[in-house]
PyMOL Python script that loads the backbone (N, CA, C, O; Angstrom):
from pymol import cmd

cmd.read_pdbstr("""\
ATOM      1  N   UNK A   1      71.305  93.192 111.788  1.00  0.00           N
ATOM      2  CA  UNK A   1      71.638  92.375 111.509  1.00  0.00           C
ATOM      3  C   UNK A   1      73.389  92.869 111.782  1.00  0.00           C
ATOM      4  O   UNK A   1      74.030  93.522 110.958  1.00  0.00           O
ATOM      5  N   UNK A   2      73.818  92.486 112.834  1.00  0.00           N
ATOM      6  CA  UNK A   2      75.155  92.648 112.680  1.00  0.00           C
ATOM      7  C   UNK A   2      75.894  91.609 111.633  1.00  0.00           C
ATOM      8  O   UNK A   2      75.345  90.745 110.950  1.00  0.00           O
ATOM      9  N   UNK A   3      77.192  91.914 111.698  1.00  0.00           N
ATOM     10  CA  UNK A   3      77.983  91.252 110.748  1.00  0.00           C
ATOM     11  C   UNK A   3      79.312  90.573 112.080  1.00  0.00           C
ATOM     12  O   UNK A   3      79.804  91.293 112.949  1.00  0.00           O
ATOM     13  N   UNK A   4      79.622  89.157 111.904  1.00  0.00           N
ATOM     14  CA  UNK A   4      81.081  88.788 111.847  1.00  0.00           C
ATOM     15  C   UNK A   4      81.893  89.683 111.350  1.00  0.00           C
ATOM     16  O   UNK A   4      81.534  90.576 110.583  1.00  0.00           O
ATOM     17  N   UNK A   5      83.639  89.410 111.963  1.00  0.00           N
ATOM     18  CA  UNK A   5      84.649  89.504 111.614  1.00  0.00           C
ATOM     19  C   UNK A   5      85.087  89.062 110.152  1.00  0.00           C
ATOM     20  O   UNK A   5      85.595  89.767 109.280  1.00  0.00           O
ATOM     21  N   UNK A   6      84.737  87.612 110.105  1.00  0.00           N
ATOM     22  CA  UNK A   6      84.349  86.564 108.957  1.00  0.00           C
ATOM     23  C   UNK A   6      83.716  87.029 108.436  1.00  0.00           C
ATOM     24  O   UNK A   6      84.497  87.664 107.727  1.00  0.00           O
ATOM     25  N   UNK A   7      82.552  87.375 108.047  1.00  0.00           N
ATOM     26  CA  UNK A   7      81.836  87.632 107.509  1.00  0.00           C
ATOM     27  C   UNK A   7      81.786  88.955 106.172  1.00  0.00           C
ATOM     28  O   UNK A   7      81.073  89.022 105.171  1.00  0.00           O
ATOM     29  N   UNK A   8      82.812  89.843 106.663  1.00  0.00           N
ATOM     30  CA  UNK A   8      83.277  90.678 106.575  1.00  0.00           C
ATOM     31  C   UNK A   8      84.237  90.813 105.730  1.00  0.00           C
ATOM     32  O   UNK A   8      84.235  91.294 104.597  1.00  0.00           O
ATOM     33  N   UNK A   9      85.331  90.209 106.556  1.00  0.00           N
ATOM     34  CA  UNK A   9      86.794  89.579 105.763  1.00  0.00           C
ATOM     35  C   UNK A   9      86.126  89.298 104.213  1.00  0.00           C
ATOM     36  O   UNK A   9      86.308  90.047 103.253  1.00  0.00           O
ATOM     37  N   UNK A  10      84.983  87.547 104.182  1.00  0.00           N
ATOM     38  CA  UNK A  10      84.781  86.899 103.400  1.00  0.00           C
ATOM     39  C   UNK A  10      84.443  87.950 102.303  1.00  0.00           C
ATOM     40  O   UNK A  10      85.246  88.065 101.377  1.00  0.00           O
ATOM     41  N   UNK A  11      82.756  89.124 102.336  1.00  0.00           N
ATOM     42  CA  UNK A  11      82.321  90.055 101.719  1.00  0.00           C
ATOM     43  C   UNK A  11      83.682  90.571 101.230  1.00  0.00           C
ATOM     44  O   UNK A  11      83.829  90.124 100.093  1.00  0.00           O
ATOM     45  N   UNK A  12      84.629  91.234 101.548  1.00  0.00           N
ATOM     46  CA  UNK A  12      85.604  92.139 101.288  1.00  0.00           C
ATOM     47  C   UNK A  12      86.565  91.753 100.767  1.00  0.00           C
ATOM     48  O   UNK A  12      87.453  92.600 100.866  1.00  0.00           O
ATOM     49  N   UNK A  13      86.998  90.532 100.026  1.00  0.00           N
ATOM     50  CA  UNK A  13      87.338  89.718  99.213  1.00  0.00           C
ATOM     51  C   UNK A  13      87.367  89.683  97.787  1.00  0.00           C
ATOM     52  O   UNK A  13      88.323  89.520  97.028  1.00  0.00           O
ATOM     53  N   UNK A  14      85.982  89.890  97.521  1.00  0.00           N
ATOM     54  CA  UNK A  14      85.424  90.162  96.458  1.00  0.00           C
ATOM     55  C   UNK A  14      85.501  91.161  96.077  1.00  0.00           C
ATOM     56  O   UNK A  14      85.357  91.216  94.856  1.00  0.00           O
ATOM     57  N   UNK A  15      85.774  92.592  96.831  1.00  0.00           N
ATOM     58  CA  UNK A  15      85.821  93.948  96.652  1.00  0.00           C
ATOM     59  C   UNK A  15      87.160  94.370  95.452  1.00  0.00           C
ATOM     60  O   UNK A  15      87.881  93.378  95.350  1.00  0.00           O
ATOM     61  N   UNK A  16      87.533  95.226  94.789  1.00  0.00           N
ATOM     62  CA  UNK A  16      88.535  95.914  93.811  1.00  0.00           C
ATOM     63  C   UNK A  16      89.582  96.195  95.275  1.00  0.00           C
ATOM     64  O   UNK A  16      89.037  96.313  96.372  1.00  0.00           O
ATOM     65  N   UNK A  17      90.378  96.241  95.203  1.00  0.00           N
ATOM     66  CA  UNK A  17      91.436  96.797  96.076  1.00  0.00           C
ATOM     67  C   UNK A  17      91.452  97.703  96.483  1.00  0.00           C
ATOM     68  O   UNK A  17      91.872  97.846  97.631  1.00  0.00           O
ATOM     69  N   UNK A  18      90.907  98.983  95.579  1.00  0.00           N
ATOM     70  CA  UNK A  18      91.073 100.380  95.898  1.00  0.00           C
ATOM     71  C   UNK A  18      89.966 100.540  96.913  1.00  0.00           C
ATOM     72  O   UNK A  18      90.170 100.977  98.046  1.00  0.00           O
ATOM     73  N   UNK A  19      88.937 100.215  96.518  1.00  0.00           N
ATOM     74  CA  UNK A  19      87.697 100.363  97.101  1.00  0.00           C
ATOM     75  C   UNK A  19      88.092  99.235  98.915  1.00  0.00           C
ATOM     76  O   UNK A  19      87.482  99.522  99.945  1.00  0.00           O
ATOM     77  N   UNK A  20      88.723  98.542  98.895  1.00  0.00           N
ATOM     78  CA  UNK A  20      89.301  97.877 100.202  1.00  0.00           C
ATOM     79  C   UNK A  20      90.078  98.923 101.121  1.00  0.00           C
ATOM     80  O   UNK A  20      89.669  99.519 102.117  1.00  0.00           O
ATOM     81  N   UNK A  21      91.224  98.967 100.542  1.00  0.00           N
ATOM     82  CA  UNK A  21      92.253 100.508 101.045  1.00  0.00           C
ATOM     83  C   UNK A  21      91.675 101.503 101.674  1.00  0.00           C
ATOM     84  O   UNK A  21      92.154 101.947 102.717  1.00  0.00           O
ATOM     85  N   UNK A  22      90.205 102.145 100.947  1.00  0.00           N
ATOM     86  CA  UNK A  22      89.399 102.947 101.529  1.00  0.00           C
ATOM     87  C   UNK A  22      88.815 103.013 102.568  1.00  0.00           C
ATOM     88  O   UNK A  22      88.532 103.949 103.316  1.00  0.00           O
ATOM     89  N   UNK A  23      88.537 101.338 102.597  1.00  0.00           N
ATOM     90  CA  UNK A  23      87.674 100.951 103.845  1.00  0.00           C
ATOM     91  C   UNK A  23      89.007 100.970 105.284  1.00  0.00           C
ATOM     92  O   UNK A  23      89.215 101.287 106.455  1.00  0.00           O
ATOM     93  N   UNK A  24      89.388 100.571 104.473  1.00  0.00           N
ATOM     94  CA  UNK A  24      90.797 100.269 105.501  1.00  0.00           C
ATOM     95  C   UNK A  24      91.059 101.865 106.316  1.00  0.00           C
ATOM     96  O   UNK A  24      90.879 101.984 107.528  1.00  0.00           O
ATOM     97  N   UNK A  25      91.506 103.021 105.428  1.00  0.00           N
ATOM     98  CA  UNK A  25      91.963 103.963 106.276  1.00  0.00           C
ATOM     99  C   UNK A  25      90.519 104.882 106.771  1.00  0.00           C
ATOM    100  O   UNK A  25      90.389 105.835 107.539  1.00  0.00           O
ATOM    101  N   UNK A  26      89.877 104.368 106.225  1.00  0.00           N
ATOM    102  CA  UNK A  26      88.333 105.250 106.958  1.00  0.00           C
ATOM    103  C   UNK A  26      88.297 104.345 108.159  1.00  0.00           C
ATOM    104  O   UNK A  26      88.637 105.216 108.959  1.00  0.00           O
ATOM    105  N   UNK A  27      88.165 103.385 108.829  1.00  0.00           N
ATOM    106  CA  UNK A  27      88.439 103.029 109.626  1.00  0.00           C
ATOM    107  C   UNK A  27      89.355 103.062 110.901  1.00  0.00           C
ATOM    108  O   UNK A  27      89.048 103.071 112.093  1.00  0.00           O
ATOM    109  N   UNK A  28      90.844 103.080 110.137  1.00  0.00           N
ATOM    110  CA  UNK A  28      91.725 103.833 111.355  1.00  0.00           C
ATOM    111  C   UNK A  28      92.003 105.230 111.566  1.00  0.00           C
ATOM    112  O   UNK A  28      92.667 105.843 112.401  1.00  0.00           O
ATOM    113  N   UNK A  29      91.283 105.570 110.535  1.00  0.00           N
ATOM    114  CA  UNK A  29      91.260 107.149 110.602  1.00  0.00           C
ATOM    115  C   UNK A  29      90.310 107.743 111.985  1.00  0.00           C
ATOM    116  O   UNK A  29      90.725 108.375 112.956  1.00  0.00           O
ATOM    117  N   UNK A  30      88.950 107.302 111.686  1.00  0.00           N
ATOM    118  CA  UNK A  30      87.855 106.694 112.949  1.00  0.00           C
ATOM    119  C   UNK A  30      88.491 106.898 114.240  1.00  0.00           C
ATOM    120  O   UNK A  30      88.547 107.954 114.871  1.00  0.00           O
ATOM    121  N   UNK A  31      89.088 105.462 114.642  1.00  0.00           N
ATOM    122  CA  UNK A  31      89.965 104.499 115.288  1.00  0.00           C
ATOM    123  C   UNK A  31      90.673 105.674 116.537  1.00  0.00           C
ATOM    124  O   UNK A  31      90.530 106.082 117.690  1.00  0.00           O
ATOM    125  N   UNK A  32      91.649 105.837 115.089  1.00  0.00           N
ATOM    126  CA  UNK A  32      93.230 106.980 115.525  1.00  0.00           C
ATOM    127  C   UNK A  32      93.033 108.071 115.153  1.00  0.00           C
ATOM    128  O   UNK A  32      93.880 108.859 115.575  1.00  0.00           O
ATOM    129  N   UNK A  33      92.175 108.563 114.448  1.00  0.00           N
ATOM    130  CA  UNK A  33      92.712 110.020 114.196  1.00  0.00           C
ATOM    131  C   UNK A  33      93.081 110.158 112.872  1.00  0.00           C
ATOM    132  O   UNK A  33      92.769 109.374 111.975  1.00  0.00           O
ATOM    133  N   UNK A  34      93.723 111.126 112.756  1.00  0.00           N
ATOM    134  CA  UNK A  34      94.714 111.174 111.542  1.00  0.00           C
ATOM    135  C   UNK A  34      95.675 112.064 111.586  1.00  0.00           C
ATOM    136  O   UNK A  34      95.745 112.523 112.726  1.00  0.00           O
ATOM    137  N   UNK A  35      96.686 112.662 110.655  1.00  0.00           N
ATOM    138  CA  UNK A  35      97.819 112.322 110.838  1.00  0.00           C
ATOM    139  C   UNK A  35      98.475 113.877 110.702  1.00  0.00           C
ATOM    140  O   UNK A  35      98.386 114.071 109.489  1.00  0.00           O
ATOM    141  N   UNK A  36      99.011 114.944 111.220  1.00  0.00           N
ATOM    142  CA  UNK A  36      98.930 116.213 111.668  1.00  0.00           C
ATOM    143  C   UNK A  36      99.586 115.987 110.119  1.00  0.00           C
ATOM    144  O   UNK A  36      99.878 114.935 109.551  1.00  0.00           O
ATOM    145  N   UNK A  37      99.698 117.329 109.682  1.00  0.00           N
ATOM    146  CA  UNK A  37     100.729 117.817 108.387  1.00  0.00           C
ATOM    147  C   UNK A  37     101.613 117.409 108.277  1.00  0.00           C
ATOM    148  O   UNK A  37     101.993 116.806 107.274  1.00  0.00           O
ATOM    149  N   UNK A  38     102.350 117.639 109.460  1.00  0.00           N
ATOM    150  CA  UNK A  38     103.747 117.999 109.495  1.00  0.00           C
ATOM    151  C   UNK A  38     103.966 115.952 108.804  1.00  0.00           C
ATOM    152  O   UNK A  38     104.650 115.581 107.850  1.00  0.00           O
ATOM    153  N   UNK A  39     103.131 115.116 109.709  1.00  0.00           N
ATOM    154  CA  UNK A  39     103.780 113.856 109.973  1.00  0.00           C
ATOM    155  C   UNK A  39     103.152 113.288 108.711  1.00  0.00           C
ATOM    156  O   UNK A  39     103.832 112.362 108.268  1.00  0.00           O
ATOM    157  N   UNK A  40     102.225 113.516 108.099  1.00  0.00           N
ATOM    158  CA  UNK A  40     101.955 113.279 107.065  1.00  0.00           C
ATOM    159  C   UNK A  40     102.729 113.603 105.825  1.00  0.00           C
ATOM    160  O   UNK A  40     102.397 112.974 104.820  1.00  0.00           O
ATOM    161  N   UNK A  41     103.598 114.379 105.727  1.00  0.00           N
ATOM    162  CA  UNK A  41     104.583 115.718 104.347  1.00  0.00           C
ATOM    163  C   UNK A  41     105.376 114.428 105.203  1.00  0.00           C
ATOM    164  O   UNK A  41     104.700 113.446 104.897  1.00  0.00           O
ATOM    165  N   UNK A  42     106.100 114.124 105.805  1.00  0.00           N
ATOM    166  CA  UNK A  42     107.406 113.166 106.259  1.00  0.00           C
ATOM    167  C   UNK A  42     106.609 111.591 105.886  1.00  0.00           C
ATOM    168  O   UNK A  42     107.533 110.966 105.367  1.00  0.00           O
ATOM    169  N   UNK A  43     105.270 110.578 105.894  1.00  0.00           N
ATOM    170  CA  UNK A  43     105.077 109.623 105.134  1.00  0.00           C
ATOM    171  C   UNK A  43     105.525 109.549 104.060  1.00  0.00           C
ATOM    172  O   UNK A  43     106.253 108.730 103.499  1.00  0.00           O
ATOM    173  N   UNK A  44     104.855 110.850 103.649  1.00  0.00           N
ATOM    174  CA  UNK A  44     104.729 110.951 101.349  1.00  0.00           C
ATOM    175  C   UNK A  44     105.923 111.201 101.824  1.00  0.00           C
ATOM    176  O   UNK A  44     106.528 110.149 101.616  1.00  0.00           O
ATOM    177  N   UNK A  45     106.971 112.266 102.563  1.00  0.00           N
ATOM    178  CA  UNK A  45     108.428 112.150 101.441  1.00  0.00           C
ATOM    179  C   UNK A  45     108.836 110.556 101.265  1.00  0.00           C
ATOM    180  O   UNK A  45     108.815 109.969 100.183  1.00  0.00           O
ATOM    181  N   UNK A  46     109.290 109.842 102.793  1.00  0.00           N
ATOM    182  CA  UNK A  46     109.372 108.520 102.683  1.00  0.00           C
ATOM    183  C   UNK A  46     109.185 107.424 101.658  1.00  0.00           C
ATOM    184  O   UNK A  46     109.950 106.894 100.852  1.00  0.00           O
ATOM    185  N   UNK A  47     108.192 107.299 101.897  1.00  0.00           N
ATOM    186  CA  UNK A  47     107.134 106.670 100.728  1.00  0.00           C
ATOM    187  C   UNK A  47     107.753 107.138  98.785  1.00  0.00           C
ATOM    188  O   UNK A  47     107.546 106.509  97.747  1.00  0.00           O
ATOM    189  N   UNK A  48     108.329 108.124  98.954  1.00  0.00           N
ATOM    190  CA  UNK A  48     108.357 108.761  97.195  1.00  0.00           C
ATOM    191  C   UNK A  48     109.939 108.537  97.619  1.00  0.00           C
ATOM    192  O   UNK A  48     110.494 108.426  96.526  1.00  0.00           O
ATOM    193  N   UNK A  49     110.836 108.427  98.527  1.00  0.00           N
ATOM    194  CA  UNK A  49     112.158 108.301  98.143  1.00  0.00           C
ATOM    195  C   UNK A  49     111.845 106.473  98.431  1.00  0.00           C
ATOM    196  O   UNK A  49     112.489 105.763  97.658  1.00  0.00           O
ATOM    197  N   UNK A  50     111.129 105.869  99.234  1.00  0.00           N
ATOM    198  CA  UNK A  50     111.617 104.513  98.542  1.00  0.00           C
ATOM    199  C   UNK A  50     111.074 103.978  97.297  1.00  0.00           C
ATOM    200  O   UNK A  50     111.572 102.940  96.861  1.00  0.00           O
ATOM    201  N   UNK A  51     110.403 104.376  96.851  1.00  0.00           N
ATOM    202  CA  UNK A  51     109.812 104.398  95.407  1.00  0.00           C
ATOM    203  C   UNK A  51     110.537 104.349  94.541  1.00  0.00           C
ATOM    204  O   UNK A  51     110.507 103.493  93.657  1.00  0.00           O
ATOM    205  N   UNK A  52     111.583 105.555  94.664  1.00  0.00           N
ATOM    206  CA  UNK A  52     112.210 106.178  93.595  1.00  0.00           C
ATOM    207  C   UNK A  52     114.094 105.323  94.203  1.00  0.00           C
ATOM    208  O   UNK A  52     115.182 105.754  93.820  1.00  0.00           O
ATOM    209  N   UNK A  53     113.941 104.392  94.948  1.00  0.00           N
ATOM    210  CA  UNK A  53     115.296 103.770  95.282  1.00  0.00           C
ATOM    211  C   UNK A  53     115.127 102.488  94.817  1.00  0.00           C
ATOM    212  O   UNK A  53     116.054 101.792  94.402  1.00  0.00           O
ATOM    213  N   UNK A  54     113.518 102.019  94.895  1.00  0.00           N
ATOM    214  CA  UNK A  54     113.152 100.416  93.537  1.00  0.00           C
ATOM    215  C   UNK A  54     113.390 100.991  92.923  1.00  0.00           C
ATOM    216  O   UNK A  54     114.591 100.968  92.653  1.00  0.00           O
ATOM    217  N   UNK A  55     112.633 101.875  92.254  1.00  0.00           N
ATOM    218  CA  UNK A  55     112.528 102.593  90.656  1.00  0.00           C
ATOM    219  C   UNK A  55     114.276 102.560  90.279  1.00  0.00           C
ATOM    220  O   UNK A  55     114.525 101.541  89.635  1.00  0.00           O
ATOM    221  N   UNK A  56     115.345 103.301  90.491  1.00  0.00           N
ATOM    222  CA  UNK A  56     116.572 103.094  90.358  1.00  0.00           C
ATOM    223  C   UNK A  56     117.322 101.726  90.152  1.00  0.00           C
ATOM    224  O   UNK A  56     117.962 101.433  89.142  1.00  0.00           O
ATOM    225  N   UNK A  57     117.140 100.895  91.316  1.00  0.00           N
ATOM    226  CA  UNK A  57     117.166  99.193  91.757  1.00  0.00           C
ATOM    227  C   UNK A  57     118.527  99.638  92.696  1.00  0.00           C
ATOM    228  O   UNK A  57     119.525  98.921  92.760  1.00  0.00           O
ATOM    229  N   UNK A  58     118.401 100.886  93.382  1.00  0.00           N
ATOM    230  CA  UNK A  58     119.371 101.236  95.056  1.00  0.00           C
ATOM    231  C   UNK A  58     118.973 100.432  95.726  1.00  0.00           C
ATOM    232  O   UNK A  58     119.734 100.138  96.647  1.00  0.00           O
ATOM    233  N   UNK A  59     117.618  99.649  95.657  1.00  0.00           N
ATOM    234  CA  UNK A  59     116.869  98.966  96.260  1.00  0.00           C
ATOM    235  C   UNK A  59     116.187  97.509  96.562  1.00  0.00           C
ATOM    236  O   UNK A  59     116.338  97.601  97.780  1.00  0.00           O
ATOM    237  N   UNK A  60     115.898  96.929  96.489  1.00  0.00           N
ATOM    238  CA  UNK A  60     115.445  95.344  96.016  1.00  0.00           C
ATOM    239  C   UNK A  60     114.224  95.510  97.387  1.00  0.00           C
ATOM    240  O   UNK A  60     114.291  96.058  98.488  1.00  0.00           O
ATOM    241  N   UNK A  61     113.412  94.936  96.852  1.00  0.00           N
ATOM    242  CA  UNK A  61     112.384  94.184  97.848  1.00  0.00           C
ATOM    243  C   UNK A  61     112.739  92.694  97.965  1.00  0.00           C
ATOM    244  O   UNK A  61     113.113  91.781  97.230  1.00  0.00           O
ATOM    245  N   UNK A  62     112.478  92.872  99.072  1.00  0.00           N
ATOM    246  CA  UNK A  62     112.425  90.434 100.168  1.00  0.00           C
ATOM    247  C   UNK A  62     110.903  90.287 100.249  1.00  0.00           C
ATOM    248  O   UNK A  62     110.043  90.978 100.797  1.00  0.00           O
ATOM    249  N   UNK A  63     110.836  88.859  99.331  1.00  0.00           N
ATOM    250  CA  UNK A  63     109.541  88.348 100.017  1.00  0.00           C
ATOM    251  C   UNK A  63     109.340  88.449 101.091  1.00  0.00           C
ATOM    252  O   UNK A  63     110.314  88.796 101.759  1.00  0.00           O
ATOM    253  N   UNK A  64     108.133  88.235 101.774  1.00  0.00           N
ATOM    254  CA  UNK A  64     107.990  88.385 103.120  1.00  0.00           C
ATOM    255  C   UNK A  64     108.413  86.869 103.806  1.00  0.00           C
ATOM    256  O   UNK A  64     109.130  86.918 104.805  1.00  0.00           O
ATOM    257  N   UNK A  65     108.111  85.913 103.444  1.00  0.00           N
ATOM    258  CA  UNK A  65     108.503  85.087 103.871  1.00  0.00           C
ATOM    259  C   UNK A  65     110.219  84.492 103.843  1.00  0.00           C
ATOM    260  O   UNK A  65     110.748  83.611 104.519  1.00  0.00           O
ATOM    261  N   UNK A  66     110.669  85.203 102.985  1.00  0.00           N
ATOM    262  CA  UNK A  66     112.682  85.610 103.415  1.00  0.00           C
ATOM    263  C   UNK A  66     112.806  86.011 104.770  1.00  0.00           C
ATOM    264  O   UNK A  66     113.579  85.633 105.651  1.00  0.00           O
ATOM    265  N   UNK A  67     111.614  87.107 104.761  1.00  0.00           N
ATOM    266  CA  UNK A  67     112.524  87.799 105.831  1.00  0.00           C
ATOM    267  C   UNK A  67     111.907  87.366 107.564  1.00  0.00           C
ATOM    268  O   UNK A  67     112.311  87.733 108.667  1.00  0.00           O
ATOM    269  N   UNK A  68     110.762  86.426 107.147  1.00  0.00           N
ATOM    270  CA  UNK A  68     109.973  85.597 108.572  1.00  0.00           C
ATOM    271  C   UNK A  68     110.965  84.383 108.768  1.00  0.00           C
ATOM    272  O   UNK A  68     111.130  83.890 109.883  1.00  0.00           O
ATOM    273  N   UNK A  69     111.609  83.925 107.660  1.00  0.00           N
ATOM    274  CA  UNK A  69     113.058  82.693 107.932  1.00  0.00           C
ATOM    275  C   UNK A  69     113.955  83.263 108.733  1.00  0.00           C
ATOM    276  O   UNK A  69     114.366  82.823 109.806  1.00  0.00           O
ATOM    277  N   UNK A  70     114.350  84.576 108.015  1.00  0.00           N
ATOM    278  CA  UNK A  70     115.650  85.359 108.770  1.00  0.00           C
ATOM    279  C   UNK A  70     115.007  85.577 110.428  1.00  0.00           C
ATOM    280  O   UNK A  70     115.220  85.095 111.541  1.00  0.00           O
ATOM    281  N   UNK A  71     114.234  86.459 109.901  1.00  0.00           N
ATOM    282  CA  UNK A  71     113.732  86.304 111.932  1.00  0.00           C
ATOM    283  C   UNK A  71     113.540  85.266 112.983  1.00  0.00           C
ATOM    284  O   UNK A  71     113.948  85.400 114.137  1.00  0.00           O
ATOM    285  N   UNK A  72     113.012  84.407 112.610  1.00  0.00           N
ATOM    286  CA  UNK A  72     113.163  82.740 112.995  1.00  0.00           C
ATOM    287  C   UNK A  72     114.380  82.176 113.135  1.00  0.00           C
ATOM    288  O   UNK A  72     114.572  81.610 114.211  1.00  0.00           O
ATOM    289  N   UNK A  73     115.650  82.173 111.989  1.00  0.00           N
ATOM    290  CA  UNK A  73     116.872  81.915 112.640  1.00  0.00           C
ATOM    291  C   UNK A  73     118.074  83.123 113.439  1.00  0.00           C
ATOM    292  O   UNK A  73     119.246  83.142 113.814  1.00  0.00           O
ATOM    293  N   UNK A  74     117.208  83.778 113.395  1.00  0.00           N
ATOM    294  CA  UNK A  74     117.586  85.076 114.976  1.00  0.00           C
ATOM    295  C   UNK A  74     117.019  85.036 115.994  1.00  0.00           C
ATOM    296  O   UNK A  74     117.288  85.856 116.872  1.00  0.00           O
ATOM    297  N   UNK A  75     116.377  84.382 116.113  1.00  0.00           N
ATOM    298  CA  UNK A  75     115.469  84.715 117.682  1.00  0.00           C
ATOM    299  C   UNK A  75     115.596  82.867 117.675  1.00  0.00           C
ATOM    300  O   UNK A  75     114.970  82.430 118.641  1.00  0.00           O
ATOM    301  N   UNK A  76     116.205  81.805 116.881  1.00  0.00           N
ATOM    302  CA  UNK A  76     115.886  80.583 117.252  1.00  0.00           C
ATOM    303  C   UNK A  76     115.023  79.221 117.176  1.00  0.00           C
ATOM    304  O   UNK A  76     114.936  78.154 117.784  1.00  0.00           O
ATOM    305  N   UNK A  77     114.429  79.886 116.063  1.00  0.00           N
ATOM    306  CA  UNK A  77     112.882  79.349 116.200  1.00  0.00           C
ATOM    307  C   UNK A  77     112.529  78.641 114.941  1.00  0.00           C
ATOM    308  O   UNK A  77     111.410  78.146 114.804  1.00  0.00           O
TER     309      UNK A  77
END
""", "prot")
cmd.dss("prot")
cmd.show_as("cartoon", "prot")
cmd.util.cbc("prot")
cmd.orient("prot")
């Protein structure tokens, strides 16, 4: 029996976040292939740099709804 996308989403909402992340990673890799070593190193470097900026207070996070509101204002919606 095949599951619908909605059934899969409903089921995975009950799973721990790390298990869902693993599933998403596996699906992404299966569909798009993995990163080459150079790209993976660049992504890791960027993530570590961003994390350090947040930890030090050099950068701050902006809630998604605020970003969306700014975008809507810019594009006139």
